[in-house]
C-alpha positions in Angstrom: -50.7 -141.1 -1.6 -50.0 -140.6 2.0 -48.6 -144.0 1.9 -45.9 -142.6 -0.3 -45.6 -139.6 0.8 -45.1 -141.1 4.3 -48.1 -139.2 5.9 -49.8 -141.5 8.2 -49.3 -139.6 11.0 -52.2 -137.2 9.8 -55.2 -137.8 11.4 -56.6 -137.0 7.9 -54.9 -140.0 6.5 -56.4 -142.5 9.3 -60.1 -141.3 8.4 -59.1 -141.8 4.9 -57.7 -145.2 5.5 -60.9 -146.4 8.2 -63.4 -145.5 5.3 -61.4 -147.1 2.5 -61.2 -150.4 4.8 -64.7 -150.2 5.2 -65.1 -150.4 1.2 -62.7 -152.6 0.3 -62.1 -154.3 3.6 -57.8 -156.3 3.1 -55.4 -157.8 5.1 -52.8 -155.3 3.8 -55.0 -152.4 5.2 -55.8 -154.0 7.8 -52.4 -154.5 8.7 -51.9 -150.9 7.9 -54.5 -149.3 10.8 -53.3 -152.1 13.2 -49.9 -150.3 12.9 -51.1 -146.8 12.9 -53.5 -147.6 15.9 -50.7 -149.0 17.6 -48.3 -145.7 17.2 -51.3 -143.8 18.6 -51.5 -146.3 21.8 -54.8 -147.8 20.8 -53.8 -151.4 21.7 -57.0 -152.8 21.8 -58.2 -151.6 18.4 -54.9 -152.3 16.7 -55.4 -155.7 18.2 -59.3 -156.0 16.5 -57.1 -154.7 13.2 -54.4 -157.6 13.3 -56.8 -159.9 13.8 -59.4 -158.8 11.0 -56.4 -158.7 8.8 -55.4 -161.9 9.7 -59.2 -163.4 8.8 -58.3 -161.9 5.1 -55.1 -163.4 4.6 -55.1 -166.7 2.6 -51.7 -167.0 1.9 -49.7 -168.9 4.5 -46.8 -167.0 4.4 -48.0 -163.5 5.0 -50.4 -165.1 7.9 -47.1 -166.4 9.2 -45.6 -162.7 9.6 -49.4 -161.3 10.5 -49.2 -163.5 13.5 -45.5 -162.5 14.4 -46.5 -159.2 14.2 -49.6 -159.9 16.8 -46.9 -161.6 18.9 -44.7 -158.9 18.9 -48.0 -156.5 19.7 -48.7 -159.1 22.5 -45.1 -158.9 23.9 -44.0 -155.5 23.9 -47.7 -153.2 23.9 -49.4 -155.4 26.1 -47.0 -156.9 28.2 -49.1 -160.3 27.7 -46.3 -163.2 27.2 -48.6 -166.0 27.0 -50.6 -164.9 24.5 -47.6 -163.6 22.5 -46.1 -166.9 22.5 -49.1 -168.9 21.3 -49.3 -166.4 18.4 -45.5 -167.2 17.4 -46.4 -171.0 17.7 -49.2 -170.6 15.6 -46.8 -168.8 13.4 -44.4 -171.5 13.3 -47.0 -174.2 12.8 -47.9 -172.4 9.2 -44.2 -172.5 8.4 -42.2 -175.4 9.6 -39.4 -174.5 8.6 -38.6 -171.4 9.4 -36.9 -170.3 12.5 -37.9 -167.0 13.1 -41.0 -167.6 15.3 -38.2 -170.0 18.1 -36.4 -166.9 18.0 -39.2 -164.9 19.0 -40.6 -167.4 21.2 -36.6 -167.3 23.4 -37.1 -163.2 23.2 -40.6 -163.5 24.6 -39.4 -165.6 27.1 -36.7 -163.2 28.1 -38.9 -160.2 27.6 -41.3 -161.9 30.5 -38.7 -163.3 32.7 -39.0 -160.5 35.5 -42.7 -162.4 36.5 -40.5 -165.9 36.5 -38.5 -166.4 39.8 -36.4 -170.0 40.6 -34.1 -171.6 43.0 -31.1 -170.4 40.7 -32.2 -166.7 40.4 -34.1 -167.2 37.5 -31.7 -168.8 35.1 -34.6 -171.9 34.5 -35.7 -168.7 32.0 -32.5 -168.3 29.8 -32.6 -172.3 29.8 -36.2 -172.2 28.6 -35.5 -169.7 25.7 -32.0 -171.5 25.1 -34.1 -174.4 24.0 -36.0 -172.1 21.6 -33.1 -170.7 20.1 -31.5 -174.2 19.4 -34.8 -175.3 17.7 -34.6 -172.1 15.4 -31.1 -173.3 14.1 -32.6 -176.7 13.8 -35.6 -176.1 11.5 -34.0 -172.8 9.9 -30.0 -173.4 9.0 -30.4 -169.3 8.1 -31.3 -168.6 11.8 -27.5 -170.3 13.3 -26.1 -167.7 13.4 -28.1 -165.2 15.4 -29.1 -168.1 17.7 -25.7 -169.1 18.4 -25.3 -165.2 19.4 -28.3 -165.3 21.9 -27.5 -168.4 23.3 -23.6 -167.5 24.4 -25.3 -164.1 25.5 -28.1 -166.3 27.5 -25.1 -168.8 28.8 -23.8 -165.6 31.2 -26.8 -165.8 33.5 -26.8 -169.8 33.9 -25.4 -170.7 37.5 -22.1 -171.5 38.7 -21.7 -175.6 38.6 -21.7 -175.5 42.3 -24.9 -173.6 42.8 -26.8 -176.3 41.0 -25.3 -179.3 43.2 -25.8 -177.6 46.4 -29.4 -177.4 45.5 -29.0 -181.9 44.3 -29.4 -181.1 40.8 -26.8 -181.2 38.1 -26.2 -179.9 34.6 -28.3 -181.6 32.1 -30.8 -182.5 34.3 -34.4 -181.7 33.5 -36.2 -179.1 35.3 -39.8 -177.9 35.2 -39.9 -173.7 34.4 -42.7 -173.2 37.3 -43.9 -170.1 36.0 -46.1 -168.7 32.7 -43.6 -171.0 30.3 -44.3 -174.2 32.0 -41.9 -175.9 30.3 -39.6 -178.6 30.9 -35.9 -177.4 29.7 -32.4 -178.9 30.9 -30.5 -177.8 33.5 -27.4 -175.6 32.2 -24.2 -174.2 33.8 -21.4 -171.7 33.3 
């Protein structure tokens, strides 16, 4: 009844939802409780309910969606970018032909870019994100338009060829991103 009337902010709703969950635990109820706790800023409880939802869910498609919700939670609310990436990678492993997790990983890289620096003024993060957007469209043609848009946006932050040459490198060389991303990417220029 509360769900139908969109009264999830009511304290009585939370109490009722928790009591119902104790008697009839299922993935949908756990997810709903996680979302309520996120809205209330109680991220530890939200994480716990997301994890319970994942354990209770048996369908891999729904599990992969839950993993992306967990990924968003870790990226947006907890600012734990490595863990957010791990959850998105797990979602990709459950559905290998689904490009959305790769888009999410690219977005996580950009969200956490302030924690990375390099001799290219942070451009390596944009290269690594571009790799993930390319992967998204490779595994899932439905992601092509979105991935291409994001790649075009990233390319604005690539260094000029002369900046790369001044460091003794050239476009197409490999480069190891030194921060938490810790992946090898391809040097790209404007």
